[in-house]
C-alpha positions as CSV (number, residue, x, y, z in Angstrom):
1,M,0.0,0.0,0.0
2,S,1.0,3.6,-0.6
3,K,0.8,6.6,1.8
4,H,-2.5,8.3,2.1
5,Q,-2.6,11.4,-0.1
6,I,-5.3,13.5,-1.7
7,K,-4.8,15.7,-4.8
8,L,-7.8,17.9,-5.6
9,I,-7.8,19.7,-8.9
10,N,-10.3,22.6,-9.4
11,R,-12.9,20.7,-7.3
12,E,-13.5,18.6,-10.4
13,L,-11.0,15.8,-10.1
14,I,-9.7,14.1,-7.0
15,E,-6.9,11.6,-6.8
16,I,-6.6,9.6,-3.6
17,T,-3.9,7.1,-2.5
18,G,-4.0,4.9,0.5
19,V,-7.5,3.6,-0.2
20,T,-8.2,0.2,1.3
21,E,-11.9,-0.2,0.5
22,V,-14.8,1.6,-1.2
23,L,-17.8,1.1,1.1
24,N,-20.5,3.1,-0.9
25,Y,-20.6,4.9,-4.2
26,S,-23.2,7.1,-5.9
27,E,-23.3,10.2,-8.1
28,E,-23.6,12.3,-5.0
29,E,-21.3,10.6,-2.4
30,V,-18.4,8.2,-2.0
31,N,-17.7,6.5,1.3
32,L,-14.3,4.8,1.6
33,E,-11.9,3.5,4.0
34,T,-8.3,4.8,3.9
35,E,-5.1,3.9,5.7
36,L,-5.9,6.8,8.1
37,G,-9.6,6.0,8.6
38,P,-12.9,6.6,6.9
39,L,-13.4,9.3,4.3
40,F,-16.7,10.6,3.1
41,I,-16.8,12.7,-0.1
42,T,-20.0,14.5,-1.2
43,G,-20.7,16.4,-4.4
44,E,-22.5,16.0,-7.7
45,G,-22.0,14.0,-10.9
46,F,-19.4,11.6,-9.5
47,N,-17.8,9.1,-11.9
48,I,-15.0,6.7,-10.8
49,K,-12.3,7.1,-13.5
50,Q,-9.8,4.7,-11.8
51,L,-9.9,2.2,-9.0
52,N,-7.0,0.0,-8.1
53,L,-7.3,-1.4,-4.5
54,D,-4.1,-3.4,-4.9
55,D,-2.2,-0.1,-5.2
56,G,-4.7,1.8,-3.0
57,E,-5.5,4.3,-5.8
58,L,-8.9,6.0,-6.6
59,V,-9.6,8.8,-9.1
60,I,-13.0,10.4,-9.2
61,N,-14.3,13.2,-11.4
62,G,-17.4,15.4,-10.7
63,H,-18.1,18.5,-8.6
64,I,-16.5,17.9,-5.2
65,M,-18.2,19.8,-2.4
66,N,-17.0,18.2,0.8
67,L,-14.4,15.9,2.3
68,D,-15.0,14.5,5.8
69,Y,-12.8,12.3,7.9
70,S,-15.2,11.0,10.4
71,E,-15.9,7.8,12.2
72,N,-19.6,8.4,11.3
73,A,-18.8,8.1,7.6
74,K,-18.0,4.4,8.1
75,G,-21.6,3.3,8.5
76,G,-23.2,4.4,5.3
77,S,-24.8,7.5,4.0
78,F,-25.3,10.7,5.9
79,L,-29.0,10.1,6.3
80,N,-28.5,6.6,7.5
81,N,-26.2,7.9,10.2
82,L,-28.5,10.7,11.1
83,F,-31.4,8.4,11.9
84,K,-29.5,5.8,13.9
């Protein structure tokens, strides 16, 4: 595995390393596990351009609005966590 890094370009493309698992994916949110814990990404029009879990790499394009490192992100979508 590689170190965990995030490269965000114009809020339209995000390159992430150190990804261990993609837990949930939709056009509006991506919930993943990284070497440093859970990461929850929200936005619009997400499309996974590249996913290689062997190397821990993920590339997503779309309009990125929010990145959240939170233990609450591990359990699913924001609404699911809200109503627990």
